[in-house]
N, C-alpha and C positions, 0 to 999 in steps of 0.2 A: 489750157487755152484754148485749144482746137473744141472740146466740150462746152465751154464757155459759150464762144462764137455759136453753136447749133443752138445751144439755149435760149441764148439771147433772139437769133431769129426765129425761134419756134413762138416764142411769147408775143414777139412783133407779129407774124402769120397771124397768133390766136387773137391779139386785138385788133388788126384790121379787119378780119371774118367780123368782129362782132360791131366792129363801126361801119360795115357795108361800105368800105371804100375798094378801089380796083386794087386787087389782090397782085395780080401781075405786074402791073407798073410799081409798085412797092416793094414785090419781089427783086423785078430786075435790077433797078438801084440798090438793093442791099446785095445781089450778086455779082454787080459793077464794085460795089465798094471793098466788098471780099476781094476782088481781081486786084484790086490797087493794092489791098495790103499784103497779097501775096496768098492767102491762103486757100485758094482753088486750087492749087497745087495738090492737093488733098481731093483726088476723084471721088471715092466714095462718099464724103460729106456733100458732095456736088448730085451725086446719085440719090442718095438718101432724101435732100434737098427736093428735087424734080419728083421722085417717088412720093411724096409729102403732098406736094400741090396737087398733082398729077399731069403737070407740064403741059406745056403750049408751042405754040410755033416761036417765040421771041425767044423762049428758053432755049429752043436748039440753035437758033442764031447765035445765042449766047455760049454755047457749048463750042459751035463752028468757031469762037473768033477766042476763044482762052487758048 
């Protein structure tokens, strides 16, 4: 289940990068959605995603609110 979520997010990130959309806003919405689903209890996945993207100020805010 968790691996599937990560793979879906990776595909979303690649699509967003190819389409040139604002990656930060899309990922922020994805993280909020995952938080609602209760997946963000897995801190390792969150840190992996943050290292993948390179992080940003709004990601730190998301981390603070989780």
